[in-house]
Backbone as ProteinMPNN parsed JSONL, in Angstrom:
{"seq_chain_A": "MEVISSAIEPSDPQFQANVQFHRHLAEELRSRLAQIRQGGEPKYHERHAAQGKLFVRERIDRLLDSGSPFLELSPLAAWEVYPEPAPAAGIFTLGLAVGLTISDLTEGTIVANLGYEKVTHPNPVFHGDTLYVETEVLDKRPSNSRPDCGVIRLKHSGFKSDSTIVIKFERFVLFLKRPSSAN", "coords_chain_A": {"N_chain_A": [[63.273, 116.355, 132.935], [65.964, 118.336, 131.943], [65.93, 120.711, 129.364], [68.138, 121.218, 126.754], [69.234, 124.108, 125.406], [69.803, 125.638, 122.201], [71.832, 127.806, 120.249], [72.024, 127.729, 117.593], [71.214, 128.657, 114.334], [69.667, 127.385, 111.765], [68.928, 128.603, 109.34], [70.682, 130.646, 108.965], [73.11, 132.277, 106.934], [75.882, 131.779, 107.368], [75.82, 129.358, 108.786], [74.701, 127.718, 106.792], [76.765, 127.851, 104.897], [78.782, 126.525, 106.325], [77.627, 123.988, 106.509], [77.615, 123.199, 103.783], [80.38, 123.241, 103.275], [81.335, 121.193, 105.005], [79.908, 118.998, 104.049], [81.094, 118.792, 101.549], [83.735, 118.097, 102.345], [83.214, 115.597, 103.525], [82.334, 114.156, 101.282], [84.651, 114.22, 99.737], [86.329, 112.67, 101.369], [84.952, 110.173, 101.257], [85.323, 109.638, 98.528], [88.154, 109.438, 98.307], [88.619, 107.234, 99.998], [87.243, 105.279, 98.567], [88.847, 105.16, 96.295], [91.228, 104.133, 97.403], [90.274, 101.64, 98.265], [89.909, 100.368, 95.83], [92.298, 99.239, 95.188], [94.377, 99.598, 93.333], [95.284, 99.688, 89.802], [93.168, 98.303, 87.187], [94.647, 96.397, 85.7], [96.277, 95.101, 87.548], [94.465, 93.716, 89.114], [93.47, 91.984, 87.184], [95.778, 90.508, 86.569], [96.257, 89.232, 89.048], [93.897, 87.709, 89.227], [94.23, 86.037, 86.997], [96.288, 84.481, 87.915], [95.055, 83.052, 89.807], [94.799, 84.256, 92.283], [93.737, 86.261, 95.097], [92.941, 89.679, 95.8], [94.064, 91.732, 98.565], [91.869, 92.877, 100.044], [89.783, 91.266, 99.188], [90.561, 88.828, 100.282], [90.38, 89.459, 102.997], [87.616, 89.955, 103.187], [86.674, 87.357, 102.831], [87.62, 86.132, 105.092], [86.285, 87.297, 107.224], [83.341, 86.953, 109.223], [80.048, 87.062, 107.887], [78.631, 90.241, 107.887], [80.199, 91.087, 109.989], [81.969, 93.663, 111.679], [84.7, 95.568, 110.334], [87.636, 97.081, 111.15], [89.646, 99.27, 109.674], [92.798, 100.491, 109.981], [94.075, 103.651, 109.519], [93.752, 104.072, 106.557], [94.358, 106.13, 104.82], [96.927, 106.883, 105.368], [99.245, 107.266, 103.823], [98.442, 109.042, 101.928], [98.952, 111.438, 99.486], [101.564, 111.725, 100.355], [103.579, 110.749, 98.835], [104.683, 111.198, 95.413], [103.366, 109.517, 93.59], [100.116, 108.077, 92.906], [97.848, 106.861, 95.432], [99.364, 104.852, 97.173], [100.123, 101.697, 98.79], [100.261, 101.386, 102.216], [101.076, 101.425, 105.705], [99.133, 99.438, 107.885], [98.586, 97.174, 106.287], [100.978, 96.745, 104.85], [102.728, 96.32, 106.977], [101.545, 94.0, 108.096], [101.897, 92.206, 105.951], [104.705, 92.131, 105.809], [105.344, 90.983, 108.312], [104.05, 88.514, 107.982], [105.577, 87.414, 105.899], [107.855, 86.673, 107.237], [107.354, 84.384, 108.686], [107.939, 81.664, 107.814], [110.641, 81.975, 107.725], [111.331, 82.179, 110.356], [111.102, 79.732, 111.677], [108.397, 78.293, 111.601], [105.769, 77.533, 113.809], [107.106, 77.642, 116.205], [106.779, 80.09, 117.301], [105.182, 81.645, 119.913], [103.801, 83.977, 120.64], [103.282, 87.312, 119.396], [104.649, 90.015, 120.927], [104.884, 92.747, 120.789], [105.319, 95.755, 118.814], [107.64, 98.122, 117.551], [109.193, 101.243, 116.572], [108.283, 101.482, 113.89], [108.551, 102.259, 110.557], [107.88, 103.689, 107.361], [109.738, 104.211, 104.915], [109.621, 104.491, 102.122], [107.206, 104.349, 99.435], [104.862, 101.625, 98.831], [103.458, 99.945, 96.127], [100.557, 98.564, 94.557], [101.178, 95.519, 93.053], [103.893, 95.56, 93.44], [106.705, 93.569, 94.36], [107.71, 92.12, 97.352], [110.315, 91.501, 99.758], [111.664, 90.313, 102.859], [114.109, 90.921, 105.318], [115.539, 89.592, 108.283], [116.874, 90.332, 111.463], [118.314, 89.215, 114.456], [118.21, 90.918, 117.392], [118.33, 90.783, 120.16], [118.046, 88.531, 122.949], [116.352, 86.839, 125.591], [115.515, 84.957, 128.567], [112.086, 84.093, 129.225], [110.235, 85.675, 131.776], [107.87, 84.73, 132.812], [107.244, 82.354, 131.549], [108.842, 79.483, 131.642], [109.477, 77.714, 129.593], [109.897, 79.234, 127.41], [111.364, 81.935, 125.455], [112.141, 85.43, 125.071], [112.52, 87.275, 122.212], [114.038, 89.905, 120.476], [113.502, 91.28, 117.402], [114.685, 92.668, 114.333], [113.228, 93.838, 111.476], [113.496, 94.348, 108.0], [111.986, 95.496, 105.147], [111.912, 95.127, 101.63], [111.534, 96.272, 98.219], [111.628, 94.603, 95.01], [113.615, 95.945, 93.633], [115.435, 96.583, 95.547], [114.765, 98.792, 97.085], [114.094, 100.115, 100.217], [111.145, 99.653, 102.066], [109.825, 99.289, 104.441], [110.576, 99.335, 107.898], [111.012, 97.842, 111.036], [110.848, 96.926, 114.518], [110.26, 94.069, 116.53], [108.966, 92.287, 119.349], [109.033, 88.944, 120.279], [107.598, 85.993, 121.574], [109.098, 83.001, 121.88], [109.154, 79.406, 121.678], [111.45, 77.527, 123.614], [114.315, 75.575, 122.611], [114.135, 72.087, 123.115], [115.735, 70.658, 125.942], [118.571, 68.632, 125.573], [118.694, 65.268, 126.438], [121.144, 63.58, 128.33]], "CA_chain_A": [[64.538, 116.431, 132.269], [66.266, 119.692, 131.524], [66.08, 120.894, 127.922], [69.359, 121.928, 126.376], [68.898, 125.053, 124.349], [70.836, 125.827, 121.19], [71.836, 129.114, 119.592], [72.212, 127.498, 116.159], [70.12, 129.112, 113.469], [69.903, 126.694, 110.491], [68.71, 129.444, 108.155], [71.753, 131.64, 108.895], [74.009, 132.017, 105.801], [77.143, 131.181, 107.837], [75.501, 127.959, 109.075], [74.537, 127.05, 105.504], [78.105, 127.726, 104.305], [79.466, 125.458, 107.067], [77.022, 122.714, 106.095], [78.134, 122.877, 102.453], [81.807, 122.963, 103.403], [81.537, 119.881, 105.632], [79.411, 117.989, 103.107], [82.153, 118.64, 100.542], [84.819, 117.333, 102.966], [82.76, 114.213, 103.685], [82.335, 113.542, 99.951], [86.061, 114.037, 99.366], [86.799, 111.514, 102.141], [84.361, 108.97, 100.646], [85.964, 109.432, 97.234], [89.525, 108.952, 98.538], [88.54, 105.871, 100.536], [86.846, 104.404, 97.457], [90.03, 104.975, 95.453], [92.13, 103.23, 98.133], [89.664, 100.306, 98.271], [90.035, 99.739, 94.509], [93.496, 98.412, 95.231], [95.249, 99.74, 92.178], [94.73, 99.685, 88.461], [92.53, 97.04, 86.782], [95.613, 95.412, 85.199], [96.769, 94.319, 88.679], [93.383, 92.795, 89.453], [93.43, 90.963, 86.135], [96.949, 89.637, 86.745], [96.0, 88.391, 90.219], [92.842, 86.739, 88.888], [94.801, 85.056, 86.064], [97.155, 83.6, 88.707], [94.226, 82.396, 90.814], [95.011, 84.931, 93.567], [92.775, 87.278, 95.521], [93.51, 90.902, 96.348], [94.03, 91.766, 100.026], [90.525, 93.133, 100.563], [88.967, 90.076, 98.907], [90.932, 87.825, 101.284], [89.804, 89.888, 104.272], [86.171, 89.718, 103.104], [86.413, 85.923, 103.001], [87.979, 85.741, 106.453], [85.322, 87.832, 108.183], [81.974, 86.454, 109.21], [79.129, 87.979, 107.224], [78.092, 91.283, 108.754], [81.143, 91.478, 111.038], [82.625, 94.938, 111.389], [86.134, 95.529, 110.079], [88.249, 98.376, 111.41], [90.9, 99.458, 108.944], [93.538, 101.578, 110.596], [94.834, 104.6, 108.705], [93.812, 103.775, 105.123], [94.886, 107.281, 104.084], [98.185, 107.289, 106.013], [100.249, 107.685, 102.836], [97.792, 109.868, 100.905], [99.678, 112.638, 99.086], [102.9, 111.755, 100.933], [104.466, 110.44, 97.722], [104.147, 111.766, 94.175], [102.522, 108.56, 92.885], [98.8, 108.014, 93.55], [97.284, 105.749, 96.215], [100.229, 103.724, 97.516], [99.744, 100.857, 99.924], [101.144, 101.645, 103.348], [100.435, 101.212, 106.981], [98.927, 98.149, 108.524], [98.685, 96.077, 105.319], [102.393, 96.499, 104.577], [103.269, 95.72, 108.197], [101.048, 92.622, 108.173], [102.56, 91.417, 104.917], [106.104, 91.937, 106.2], [105.361, 90.002, 109.401], [103.684, 87.226, 107.396], [106.69, 86.888, 105.1], [108.93, 86.175, 108.103], [106.938, 83.19, 109.427], [108.737, 80.492, 107.462], [112.018, 82.35, 108.037], [111.541, 82.104, 111.803], [110.713, 78.415, 112.135], [106.96, 78.247, 111.833], [105.361, 76.589, 114.847], [107.799, 77.887, 117.468], [106.373, 81.399, 117.821], [104.035, 81.547, 120.814], [103.03, 85.225, 120.581], [103.907, 88.6, 119.116], [104.476, 90.789, 122.149], [104.786, 94.178, 120.522], [106.034, 96.329, 117.682], [108.076, 99.499, 117.775], [110.04, 101.858, 115.548], [107.755, 101.147, 112.565], [108.657, 103.359, 109.604], [107.646, 103.395, 105.939], [110.548, 105.232, 104.26], [109.256, 104.631, 100.709], [105.882, 103.767, 99.198], [104.638, 100.326, 98.209], [102.324, 100.041, 95.226], [99.985, 97.293, 94.155], [101.992, 94.919, 92.003], [105.278, 95.453, 93.888], [107.115, 92.325, 95.012], [108.449, 92.442, 98.565], [110.987, 90.485, 100.547], [111.973, 90.826, 104.188], [115.273, 90.388, 106.008], [115.359, 89.621, 109.73], [118.085, 90.297, 112.281], [118.051, 89.038, 115.887], [118.897, 91.977, 118.129], [118.478, 90.487, 121.578], [117.223, 87.421, 123.439], [116.394, 86.641, 127.045], [114.479, 84.011, 129.008], [110.825, 84.675, 129.639], [110.06, 85.695, 133.23], [106.642, 84.037, 133.216], [107.132, 81.069, 130.857], [110.18, 78.892, 131.627], [109.705, 76.983, 128.349], [109.946, 80.212, 126.32], [112.289, 83.053, 125.5], [111.704, 86.636, 124.38], [113.517, 87.674, 121.224], [113.777, 91.174, 119.794], [113.877, 91.138, 115.997], [114.614, 93.844, 113.461], [112.821, 93.443, 110.126], [113.614, 95.349, 106.945], [111.282, 95.045, 103.957], [112.424, 95.729, 100.406], [110.96, 95.936, 96.919], [112.563, 93.8, 94.215], [114.735, 96.784, 93.201], [116.198, 96.823, 96.782], [114.295, 99.986, 97.794], [113.512, 99.751, 101.511], [109.787, 100.188, 102.172], [109.367, 99.226, 105.831], [111.527, 98.909, 108.922], [110.373, 97.794, 112.345], [111.327, 95.953, 115.493], [109.169, 93.426, 117.265], [109.294, 91.354, 120.417], [108.315, 87.705, 120.016], [107.76, 84.912, 122.546], [109.413, 81.755, 121.177], [109.422, 78.2, 122.45], [112.868, 77.196, 123.688], [114.666, 74.241, 122.159], [114.123, 71.132, 124.226], [117.052, 70.273, 126.465], [118.922, 67.262, 125.149], [118.962, 64.374, 127.575], [122.449, 62.905, 128.179]], "C_chain_A": [[64.739, 117.851, 131.764], [66.5, 119.737, 130.016], [67.362, 121.686, 127.664], [69.018, 122.837, 125.204], [70.093, 125.233, 123.417], [70.689, 127.209, 120.569], [72.008, 128.962, 118.082], [70.972, 127.954, 115.41], [70.357, 128.503, 112.084], [69.701, 127.548, 109.247], [69.797, 130.506, 107.984], [72.702, 131.308, 107.738], [75.343, 131.381, 106.215], [76.947, 129.697, 108.164], [75.404, 127.168, 107.775], [75.886, 126.846, 104.813], [78.894, 126.614, 104.995], [78.934, 124.083, 106.674], [77.587, 122.281, 104.743], [79.607, 122.497, 102.5], [82.041, 121.555, 103.948], [80.963, 118.742, 104.785], [80.448, 117.722, 102.019], [83.312, 117.813, 101.108], [84.441, 115.853, 103.115], [82.754, 113.483, 102.341], [83.762, 113.293, 99.462], [86.653, 112.831, 100.098], [86.26, 110.221, 101.547], [85.038, 108.63, 99.325], [87.382, 108.876, 97.386], [89.52, 107.527, 99.07], [88.14, 104.873, 99.451], [88.039, 104.135, 96.544], [91.012, 104.005, 96.114], [91.585, 101.805, 98.083], [89.755, 99.605, 96.916], [91.284, 98.881, 94.432], [94.358, 98.5, 93.994], [94.508, 99.647, 90.866], [94.13, 98.326, 88.115], [93.522, 95.982, 86.305], [96.16, 94.542, 86.335], [95.719, 93.312, 89.138], [93.338, 91.642, 88.447], [94.591, 89.986, 86.282], [96.755, 88.706, 87.936], [94.974, 87.306, 89.893], [93.391, 85.66, 87.96], [95.7, 84.056, 86.791], [96.372, 82.862, 89.787], [94.37, 83.0, 92.201], [93.901, 85.93, 93.83], [93.527, 88.506, 95.999], [93.298, 90.896, 97.859], [92.612, 91.925, 100.554], [89.58, 91.964, 100.293], [89.282, 88.972, 99.925], [90.328, 88.177, 102.638], [88.301, 89.627, 104.278], [85.833, 88.247, 103.325], [86.727, 85.435, 104.408], [86.935, 86.17, 107.478], [83.979, 87.113, 108.084], [81.081, 87.502, 108.569], [78.557, 88.974, 108.23], [79.027, 91.718, 109.866], [81.796, 92.811, 110.686], [84.116, 94.736, 111.164], [86.672, 96.936, 110.267], [89.573, 98.43, 110.672], [91.584, 100.687, 109.512], [94.3, 102.381, 109.547], [94.88, 104.285, 107.216], [94.391, 104.921, 104.293], [96.23, 107.751, 104.635], [99.201, 107.815, 105.015], [99.669, 108.589, 101.757], [98.576, 111.166, 100.712], [101.034, 112.796, 99.778], [103.934, 111.553, 99.824], [103.859, 110.989, 96.433], [103.206, 110.826, 93.424], [101.18, 108.428, 93.621], [98.56, 106.72, 94.341], [98.23, 104.593, 96.483], [99.64, 102.909, 98.655], [100.738, 101.145, 101.038], [100.418, 101.243, 104.611], [100.283, 99.76, 107.352], [99.009, 96.981, 107.544], [100.14, 95.732, 105.032], [103.053, 95.855, 105.788], [102.832, 94.262, 108.309], [101.705, 91.71, 107.157], [103.997, 91.118, 105.31], [106.223, 90.907, 107.326], [105.059, 88.613, 108.844], [104.806, 86.602, 106.594], [107.803, 86.303, 105.954], [108.591, 84.854, 108.783], [107.793, 81.98, 109.091], [110.209, 80.73, 107.777], [112.34, 82.098, 109.508], [111.039, 80.802, 112.405], [109.256, 78.388, 112.576], [106.63, 77.187, 112.887], [106.059, 76.815, 116.174], [107.451, 79.243, 118.07], [105.113, 81.214, 118.657], [103.165, 82.794, 120.696], [103.9, 86.375, 120.109], [103.62, 89.476, 120.323], [104.378, 92.292, 121.908], [105.651, 94.59, 119.353], [106.478, 97.726, 118.066], [108.972, 99.939, 116.625], [109.596, 101.485, 114.136], [107.849, 102.389, 111.68], [108.423, 102.832, 108.197], [108.434, 104.436, 105.132], [110.207, 105.479, 102.792], [107.924, 103.935, 100.474], [105.94, 102.356, 98.603], [103.406, 100.492, 97.333], [101.827, 98.65, 94.89], [100.78, 96.778, 92.973], [103.456, 94.827, 92.39], [105.516, 94.097, 94.536], [107.997, 92.702, 96.197], [109.195, 91.235, 99.097], [111.437, 91.136, 101.842], [113.212, 90.129, 104.726], [115.075, 90.576, 107.5], [116.703, 89.523, 110.422], [117.658, 90.125, 113.737], [118.883, 90.07, 116.633], [119.211, 91.59, 119.563], [117.634, 89.267, 121.917], [117.415, 87.297, 124.945], [115.355, 85.607, 127.417], [113.2, 84.766, 129.382], [110.717, 84.603, 131.159], [108.872, 84.852, 133.672], [106.493, 82.65, 132.603], [108.516, 80.427, 130.759], [110.506, 78.117, 130.345], [109.881, 77.905, 127.145], [111.046, 81.246, 126.539], [111.708, 84.222, 124.726], [112.842, 87.082, 123.473], [113.081, 88.982, 120.587], [114.359, 91.062, 118.393], [113.804, 92.484, 115.294], [114.311, 93.339, 112.062], [112.995, 94.633, 109.187], [112.971, 94.781, 105.699], [111.719, 95.841, 102.736], [111.551, 95.373, 99.214], [112.025, 95.176, 96.131], [113.741, 94.62, 93.69], [115.614, 97.22, 94.38], [115.843, 98.124, 97.496], [113.649, 99.547, 99.097], [112.147, 100.428, 101.659], [109.222, 100.119, 103.584], [110.51, 98.752, 106.708], [110.762, 98.871, 110.237], [111.073, 96.778, 113.227], [110.108, 95.331, 116.149], [109.733, 92.481, 118.3], [108.408, 90.133, 120.244], [108.628, 86.707, 121.127], [107.922, 83.614, 121.768], [109.493, 80.601, 122.156], [110.93, 77.97, 122.473], [113.084, 75.828, 123.059], [114.608, 73.292, 123.334], [115.556, 70.822, 124.659], [117.347, 68.862, 126.015], [119.285, 66.437, 126.366], [120.279, 63.638, 127.321], [122.361, 61.464, 128.511]], "O_chain_A": [[63.824, 118.482, 131.235], [67.197, 118.883, 129.466], [67.612, 122.708, 128.302], [68.572, 122.382, 124.151], [71.24, 125.008, 123.802], [69.582, 127.714, 120.387], [72.124, 129.959, 117.369], [69.84, 127.672, 115.805], [71.153, 129.031, 111.307], [70.259, 127.235, 108.195], [69.83, 131.194, 106.964], [73.067, 130.143, 107.579], [75.874, 130.537, 105.492], [77.809, 128.873, 107.856], [75.959, 126.074, 107.668], [76.127, 125.798, 104.214], [79.594, 125.847, 104.335], [79.7, 123.131, 106.525], [77.99, 121.13, 104.576], [80.032, 121.546, 101.843], [82.857, 120.808, 103.408], [81.492, 117.631, 104.812], [80.658, 116.578, 101.615], [83.821, 116.923, 100.427], [85.259, 114.97, 102.859], [83.132, 112.314, 102.274], [84.039, 112.266, 98.842], [87.401, 112.055, 99.503], [87.015, 109.269, 101.35], [85.296, 107.461, 99.039], [87.766, 107.947, 96.675], [90.326, 106.701, 98.642], [88.643, 103.75, 99.421], [88.223, 103.012, 96.073], [91.568, 103.14, 95.437], [92.348, 100.86, 97.881], [89.686, 98.377, 96.854], [91.321, 97.9, 93.689], [95.02, 97.521, 93.648], [93.282, 99.541, 90.819], [94.532, 97.309, 88.68], [93.274, 94.789, 86.481], [96.475, 93.373, 86.117], [96.052, 92.185, 89.506], [93.186, 90.479, 88.821], [94.412, 88.776, 86.137], [97.055, 87.516, 87.845], [95.158, 86.139, 90.237], [93.055, 84.487, 88.117], [95.858, 82.921, 86.345], [96.952, 82.13, 90.59], [94.093, 82.33, 93.196], [93.217, 86.384, 92.912], [94.626, 88.392, 96.543], [92.462, 90.154, 98.375], [92.198, 91.17, 101.434], [88.676, 91.701, 101.087], [88.381, 88.267, 100.377], [89.825, 87.304, 103.346], [87.766, 89.13, 105.269], [84.816, 87.929, 103.94], [86.166, 84.439, 104.864], [86.725, 85.488, 108.481], [83.545, 86.719, 107.001], [81.334, 88.7, 108.698], [78.062, 88.589, 109.29], [78.693, 92.631, 110.622], [82.135, 93.055, 109.528], [84.721, 93.833, 111.742], [86.213, 97.874, 109.615], [90.513, 97.711, 111.013], [91.021, 101.781, 109.521], [95.083, 101.823, 108.778], [95.973, 104.234, 106.652], [94.864, 104.699, 103.179], [96.631, 108.891, 104.399], [99.953, 108.733, 105.34], [100.343, 108.874, 100.768], [98.829, 111.897, 101.67], [101.594, 113.891, 99.784], [105.027, 112.117, 99.871], [102.651, 111.22, 96.367], [102.333, 111.292, 92.691], [101.118, 108.646, 94.831], [99.014, 105.641, 93.958], [97.951, 103.465, 96.075], [98.769, 103.377, 99.389], [101.946, 101.143, 100.802], [99.28, 100.777, 104.572], [101.192, 98.953, 107.158], [99.456, 95.899, 107.924], [100.5, 94.555, 104.976], [103.856, 94.935, 105.636], [103.652, 93.386, 108.584], [102.033, 90.565, 107.467], [104.461, 89.987, 105.165], [107.108, 90.052, 107.293], [105.733, 87.644, 109.192], [104.971, 85.382, 106.608], [108.614, 85.52, 105.459], [109.466, 84.254, 109.407], [108.322, 81.331, 109.994], [110.942, 79.784, 108.066], [113.49, 81.835, 109.86], [110.591, 80.791, 113.552], [108.941, 78.451, 113.765], [107.16, 76.076, 112.847], [105.651, 76.239, 117.183], [107.79, 79.517, 119.222], [104.106, 80.695, 118.175], [101.939, 82.696, 120.656], [105.1, 86.416, 120.382], [102.462, 89.655, 120.698], [103.843, 93.022, 122.743], [106.58, 93.887, 118.955], [105.792, 98.429, 118.808], [109.44, 99.13, 115.825], [110.432, 101.202, 113.278], [107.297, 103.439, 112.009], [108.73, 101.681, 107.887], [107.863, 105.44, 104.706], [110.474, 106.562, 102.271], [107.551, 103.033, 101.224], [106.919, 101.96, 97.971], [102.423, 101.107, 97.746], [102.582, 97.679, 94.932], [101.026, 97.504, 92.011], [104.208, 94.094, 91.748], [104.627, 93.546, 95.185], [108.92, 93.506, 96.062], [108.77, 90.094, 98.916], [111.576, 92.356, 101.92], [113.356, 88.912, 104.612], [114.52, 91.582, 107.941], [117.564, 88.737, 110.028], [116.745, 90.808, 114.203], [120.109, 90.094, 116.52], [120.224, 92.01, 120.121], [116.63, 88.996, 121.259], [118.474, 87.603, 125.492], [114.404, 85.393, 126.666], [113.241, 85.923, 129.8], [111.066, 83.588, 131.761], [108.865, 84.32, 134.782], [105.695, 81.848, 133.087], [109.293, 80.79, 129.876], [111.677, 77.887, 130.041], [110.0, 77.443, 126.01], [111.576, 81.407, 127.638], [110.883, 84.035, 123.832], [113.98, 87.244, 123.914], [111.922, 89.155, 120.209], [115.545, 90.786, 118.216], [112.969, 93.328, 115.62], [115.044, 92.512, 111.52], [112.683, 95.772, 109.537], [113.356, 93.708, 105.234], [111.877, 97.06, 102.793], [110.91, 94.322, 99.188], [113.185, 95.116, 96.54], [114.771, 94.047, 93.336], [116.443, 98.119, 94.236], [116.548, 98.524, 98.422], [112.755, 98.701, 99.092], [112.01, 101.625, 101.408], [108.251, 100.808, 103.898], [111.303, 97.893, 106.323], [109.96, 99.761, 110.521], [111.789, 95.896, 112.752], [109.068, 95.971, 116.305], [110.831, 91.945, 118.149], [107.194, 90.251, 120.082], [109.772, 86.589, 121.566], [107.0, 83.176, 121.08], [109.855, 80.783, 123.318], [111.61, 78.191, 121.471], [112.16, 75.019, 122.98], [114.996, 73.659, 124.443], [116.465, 70.738, 123.833], [116.478, 67.992, 126.067], [120.077, 66.855, 127.21], [120.504, 63.129, 126.223], [123.362, 60.752, 128.437]]}, "name": "protein", "num_of_chains": 1, "seq": "MEVISSAIEPSDPQFQANVQFHRHLAEELRSRLAQIRQGGEPKYHERHAAQGKLFVRERIDRLLDSGSPFLELSPLAAWEVYPEPAPAAGIFTLGLAVGLTISDLTEGTIVANLGYEKVTHPNPVFHGDTLYVETEVLDKRPSNSRPDCGVIRLKHSGFKSDSTIVIKFERFVLFLKRPSSAN"}
């Protein structure tokens, strides 16, 4: 086997400076991720606990099998985007908005989510905010592969209780068709 040689000199002052710089960056990342994982101020945790509710990360921990890996996408997506510290954004807000529409869209008739597009977070969401979602049907067509289903394009807009919009997105959903009425 051929040996790969290296020109790195660990005792070189420039190398040592790079090591320190990158260790500092790694520690800063760990610190920011820890702050995001806290999920807000203790008063919000206390309020949730008093209502018998679990925070998002506690619910996820209970859903996962012990030792299963969990990939969180973009936990720092909104970091320093807004003046307030550590807002909730990204995949959790999207998941919450989709979940809030289930009863709105006749639970039990959705076969599959086919895709999401035009996802934007125009304003931050913070722990303790109350959200609601409005849905508009943009388009519908029969499914090419499932004659008992149709594809519907939906536009969702999520708002805080003060009517500030916090998420907008479109999604394509495969729905069961209504049964034909027999004459």
